[in-house]
C-alpha positions as CSV (number, residue, x, y, z in Angstrom):
1,X,109.7,116.7,-74.1
2,X,110.3,118.9,-71.1
3,X,112.6,118.8,-68.0
4,X,110.9,117.8,-64.7
5,X,112.7,118.8,-61.5
6,X,112.0,116.9,-58.4
7,X,113.2,117.3,-54.8
8,X,114.9,114.3,-53.2
9,X,112.4,114.6,-50.3
10,X,109.4,114.2,-52.6
11,X,107.3,111.1,-52.1
12,X,108.0,108.5,-54.8
13,X,105.7,108.5,-57.9
14,X,105.9,106.8,-61.2
15,X,107.8,108.5,-64.0
16,X,107.1,106.8,-67.3
17,X,109.4,108.8,-69.4
18,X,111.2,112.1,-69.8
19,X,114.1,113.9,-68.3
20,X,114.0,114.1,-64.6
21,X,116.6,116.1,-62.6
22,X,116.6,115.7,-58.8
23,X,117.9,118.2,-56.3
24,X,117.9,118.5,-52.6
25,X,119.2,116.6,-49.5
26,X,120.7,113.2,-50.4
27,X,120.0,112.0,-46.9
28,X,116.2,112.6,-47.3
29,X,113.9,109.6,-46.7
30,X,112.9,109.3,-50.3
31,X,116.3,110.2,-51.7
32,X,117.3,106.7,-52.8
33,X,114.3,106.3,-55.0
34,X,115.0,109.6,-56.9
35,X,118.7,109.1,-57.0
36,X,118.1,105.8,-58.9
37,X,115.2,107.0,-61.0
38,X,116.3,110.5,-62.0
39,X,118.3,111.3,-65.1
40,X,120.9,112.6,-62.6
41,X,120.9,114.6,-59.3
42,X,122.4,118.0,-58.9
43,X,124.0,119.1,-55.6
44,X,126.1,122.0,-54.4
45,X,128.0,119.7,-52.0
46,X,130.9,117.3,-52.8
47,X,129.6,113.8,-53.5
48,X,131.1,110.5,-54.6
49,X,127.8,109.0,-55.5
50,X,127.9,108.3,-59.3
51,X,124.3,109.4,-59.6
52,X,125.1,112.9,-58.5
53,X,126.9,115.9,-60.1
54,X,128.3,118.7,-57.9
55,X,127.8,122.2,-59.4
56,X,128.4,125.7,-58.0
57,X,124.7,126.6,-58.3
58,X,121.9,124.1,-58.6
59,X,119.5,126.9,-59.7
60,X,121.7,128.1,-62.5
61,X,122.5,124.6,-63.6
62,X,118.8,123.7,-63.8
63,X,118.0,126.8,-65.9
64,X,120.9,126.1,-68.3
65,X,119.7,122.5,-68.7
66,X,116.1,123.6,-69.3
67,X,117.3,126.0,-72.1
68,X,119.3,123.2,-73.8
69,X,116.5,120.6,-73.5
70,X,114.1,123.2,-75.0
71,X,116.4,123.9,-77.9
72,X,117.3,120.2,-78.6
73,X,114.3,118.3,-77.2
74,X,114.5,115.3,-79.6
75,X,118.2,114.7,-79.2
76,X,117.9,115.0,-75.4
77,X,115.0,112.5,-75.2
78,X,116.7,110.0,-77.5
79,X,119.9,110.2,-75.5
80,X,118.0,109.6,-72.3
81,X,116.3,106.6,-73.9
82,X,119.6,105.1,-75.1
83,X,121.3,105.5,-71.7
84,X,118.4,104.0,-69.8
85,X,118.3,101.0,-72.2
86,X,122.0,100.2,-71.8
87,X,122.9,97.0,-70.0
88,X,126.4,97.6,-68.7
89,X,127.0,93.8,-68.3
90,X,126.0,93.0,-71.9
91,X,128.5,92.8,-74.7
92,X,129.5,96.2,-76.1
93,X,128.1,95.2,-79.5
94,X,124.5,95.4,-78.1
95,X,124.9,99.0,-76.9
96,X,126.9,100.1,-79.9
97,X,124.1,98.9,-82.2
98,X,121.4,100.7,-80.2
99,X,123.4,103.9,-80.0
100,X,124.1,103.9,-83.8
101,X,120.5,103.3,-84.7
102,X,119.5,106.2,-82.5
103,X,122.3,108.3,-84.0
104,X,121.0,107.6,-87.5
105,X,117.5,108.5,-86.4
106,X,118.7,111.9,-85.2
107,X,120.7,112.4,-88.4
108,X,117.4,112.4,-90.2
109,X,115.8,114.8,-87.8
110,X,115.2,118.6,-87.9
111,X,117.6,119.5,-85.1
112,X,120.6,118.1,-86.9
113,X,119.3,119.6,-90.1
114,X,119.1,123.0,-88.4
115,X,122.7,122.7,-87.3
116,X,123.8,121.7,-90.8
117,X,122.0,124.8,-92.3
118,X,123.6,127.1,-89.7
119,X,127.1,125.6,-90.4
120,X,126.7,126.0,-94.1
121,X,128.9,124.2,-96.7
122,X,132.2,122.8,-95.4
123,X,135.1,120.7,-96.7
124,X,137.5,118.7,-94.6
125,X,141.1,119.0,-95.9
126,X,142.8,115.8,-97.0
127,X,145.9,115.0,-95.0
128,X,148.3,112.2,-95.4
129,X,148.8,109.6,-92.6
130,X,145.9,110.7,-90.4
131,X,146.9,107.8,-88.0
132,X,150.4,106.6,-87.4
133,X,151.2,103.1,-86.1
134,X,154.6,102.1,-84.8
135,X,155.7,98.8,-83.3
136,X,158.5,98.8,-80.7
137,X,159.2,95.3,-79.6
138,X,155.9,93.9,-78.3
139,X,154.3,97.4,-77.9
140,X,152.2,98.9,-80.6
141,X,151.9,102.7,-80.6
142,X,148.9,104.2,-82.4
143,X,148.8,107.9,-82.8
144,X,146.2,110.3,-84.2
145,X,148.1,112.5,-86.7
146,X,146.0,115.6,-87.7
147,X,147.6,118.0,-85.2
148,X,146.6,121.2,-87.0
149,X,142.9,120.1,-86.5
150,X,143.4,118.9,-83.0
151,X,143.2,115.3,-84.4
152,X,139.6,115.7,-85.5
153,X,138.3,112.3,-86.4
154,X,137.7,111.9,-90.1
155,X,136.6,109.1,-92.4
156,X,140.2,108.5,-93.5
157,X,141.3,108.5,-89.9
158,X,138.7,105.9,-89.1
159,X,140.0,103.6,-91.9
160,X,143.6,104.1,-90.8
161,X,142.8,103.6,-87.1
162,X,140.9,100.3,-87.9
163,X,143.9,99.0,-89.9
164,X,146.2,99.7,-87.0
165,X,143.9,98.3,-84.3
166,X,143.5,95.1,-86.3
167,X,147.2,94.4,-85.6
168,X,146.7,94.5,-81.9
169,X,143.5,92.6,-82.1
170,X,144.7,89.6,-83.9
171,X,148.5,89.4,-83.3
172,X,149.2,87.6,-80.0
173,X,152.8,88.9,-80.0
174,X,151.5,92.4,-79.4
175,X,151.3,92.5,-75.6
176,X,150.7,96.2,-75.1
177,X,149.0,98.9,-77.2
178,X,149.2,102.7,-76.6
179,X,146.6,105.0,-78.2
180,X,147.6,108.7,-78.2
181,X,147.7,111.8,-80.4
182,X,150.3,114.0,-82.0
183,X,150.2,117.8,-81.4
184,X,148.3,119.9,-78.8
185,X,145.3,117.5,-78.4
186,X,144.5,113.8,-78.2
187,X,141.3,114.1,-80.3
188,X,138.8,116.9,-80.5
189,X,136.0,114.6,-81.7
190,X,134.4,114.1,-85.1
191,X,135.5,116.4,-88.0
192,X,132.6,118.8,-88.2
193,X,133.4,119.5,-91.8
194,X,132.4,116.0,-92.7
195,X,129.1,115.9,-90.8
196,X,126.2,115.6,-93.2
197,X,128.3,114.0,-96.0
198,X,126.4,110.7,-95.6
199,X,123.1,111.3,-97.4
200,X,121.7,107.9,-96.3
201,X,121.5,107.5,-92.5
202,X,120.9,103.7,-92.9
203,X,124.2,103.4,-94.8
204,X,125.9,105.5,-92.2
205,X,124.7,103.1,-89.5
206,X,126.2,100.1,-91.3
207,X,129.5,102.0,-91.8
208,X,129.6,102.9,-88.1
209,X,128.8,99.4,-86.9
210,X,130.6,97.2,-89.5
211,X,133.8,99.3,-89.3
212,X,133.8,100.2,-85.6
213,X,136.9,101.4,-83.8
214,X,134.8,101.1,-80.6
215,X,134.3,97.4,-81.0
216,X,137.9,96.9,-82.0
217,X,139.1,98.7,-78.9
218,X,136.7,96.7,-76.8
219,X,138.1,93.5,-78.2
220,X,141.7,94.6,-77.6
221,X,141.0,95.6,-74.0
222,X,139.3,92.2,-73.5
223,X,142.6,90.6,-74.6
224,X,145.1,92.9,-73.1
225,X,143.3,94.5,-70.1
226,X,145.2,97.5,-68.6
227,X,147.9,96.9,-71.2
228,X,145.5,98.5,-73.8
229,X,146.3,102.1,-72.8
230,X,145.1,105.5,-73.9
231,X,147.3,108.6,-73.1
232,X,145.2,111.7,-73.6
233,X,145.9,115.4,-73.4
234,X,144.6,118.8,-74.6
235,X,141.1,118.5,-76.1
236,X,139.6,115.1,-75.4
237,X,136.1,115.5,-76.8
238,X,133.3,113.6,-78.4
239,X,134.5,110.5,-80.3
240,X,138.0,111.0,-78.9
241,X,136.8,110.6,-75.3
242,X,134.5,107.8,-76.3
243,X,137.2,105.7,-77.9
244,X,139.7,106.4,-75.1
245,X,137.2,105.2,-72.5
246,X,137.1,101.7,-74.1
247,X,140.8,101.3,-73.3
248,X,141.8,99.3,-70.2
249,X,143.7,102.2,-68.7
250,X,143.5,105.9,-69.4
251,X,146.2,108.4,-68.4
252,X,145.2,112.0,-68.7
253,X,147.6,115.0,-68.8
254,X,146.8,117.8,-66.4
255,X,145.2,120.7,-68.2
256,X,143.1,118.5,-70.5
257,X,139.5,119.3,-71.3
258,X,137.1,116.4,-71.5
259,X,133.4,116.5,-72.7
260,X,130.6,115.3,-75.0
261,X,129.4,118.3,-77.1
262,X,127.2,116.3,-79.5
263,X,123.8,117.6,-78.3
264,X,124.5,121.1,-79.8
265,X,124.5,119.4,-83.2
266,X,121.2,117.7,-82.5
267,X,123.0,114.4,-82.0
268,X,124.1,112.0,-79.2
269,X,127.5,110.4,-78.8
270,X,128.0,108.1,-81.8
271,X,131.4,106.4,-81.3
272,X,130.3,104.1,-78.6
273,X,130.4,106.6,-75.8
274,X,127.0,105.6,-74.4
275,X,128.7,102.3,-73.7
276,X,132.3,103.1,-72.8
277,X,131.7,106.2,-70.8
278,X,128.7,104.8,-69.0
279,X,130.7,101.7,-68.0
280,X,133.2,104.0,-66.4
281,X,131.0,106.7,-64.7
282,X,127.4,105.4,-64.9
283,X,124.5,106.6,-67.0
284,X,123.8,109.5,-64.7
285,X,127.0,111.4,-65.1
286,X,127.2,110.4,-68.8
287,X,123.7,112.0,-69.2
288,X,125.0,115.1,-67.5
289,X,128.0,115.5,-69.8
290,X,125.7,115.2,-72.9
291,X,122.7,117.3,-71.7
292,X,124.7,120.0,-70.1
293,X,127.5,120.2,-72.7
294,X,129.8,121.1,-69.9
295,X,133.4,120.1,-70.1
296,X,135.3,118.7,-67.1
297,X,139.0,119.0,-66.1
298,X,141.4,116.1,-65.5
299,X,141.0,116.2,-61.7
300,X,137.2,115.8,-62.0
301,X,137.7,113.1,-64.6
302,X,140.0,111.2,-62.2
303,X,137.6,111.6,-59.3
304,X,134.7,110.3,-61.4
305,X,136.7,107.4,-62.8
306,X,136.6,108.6,-66.3
307,X,140.4,108.4,-66.4
308,X,142.7,106.2,-64.2
309,X,145.6,108.6,-63.7
310,X,146.7,112.2,-64.2
311,X,150.2,113.2,-65.1
312,X,151.9,116.6,-65.4
């Protein structure tokens, strides 16, 4: 699995599979074909087209992408497949199942195995009350509560979060829900000390999909709309970003850092992000966040539509 680079002026030709990055003049005659077909398009000019990503240097960005795809070819290819397979108009369940099956496949692969070997043994500290829930009138506040670990998302946190979300999902007297995090960050993503603790990828798939915060948040947003809110700050990474994106309205504090770092583990987003983030910014920019590993700031997130408002 390599990285093919095409010019937007190139005559259209069939691309059966693989990662394709387009560059060049977006006004070229053949540009529309490649803008649609490519994994994403890189440009050095400002662009509001969701199929494009503006970078300081296209050449440097391409070389960086080539190095990452060479190091994690399987994860990159599987991520591309999952994103292209997504039907944004279909129920979230369909996409979450596809994503989880792909994630379990990668958990069995050599790239994730290599990361585990490089990381070595690890143990996540047990902490009381990893998620706090507080009801004030008709509003339910749900807060990640592992501030010393930037609210890294652990198995106990998942169970506590699901318990809190169930209140908002089934109780019609809850008319607003706010998801946020205590301490310096909203959520820094999955707790890396836990990764690899599931020896059976099939069982891990069932755990992810039968007990899914993503699907719970999707259901709450379907009921409450913009009144299902996420307020994010600090590190908003991996599963943290993926879950926030399911909310009907996302407010981001200036200075926040947002991104999807999973490729460097030999994985793809596994908390529903291929659905939630793609719904907000399209498969092209979602693919860029995963494949490049680059983080974006709050202003870029707002411009892309990944968040709905930025506050000081």
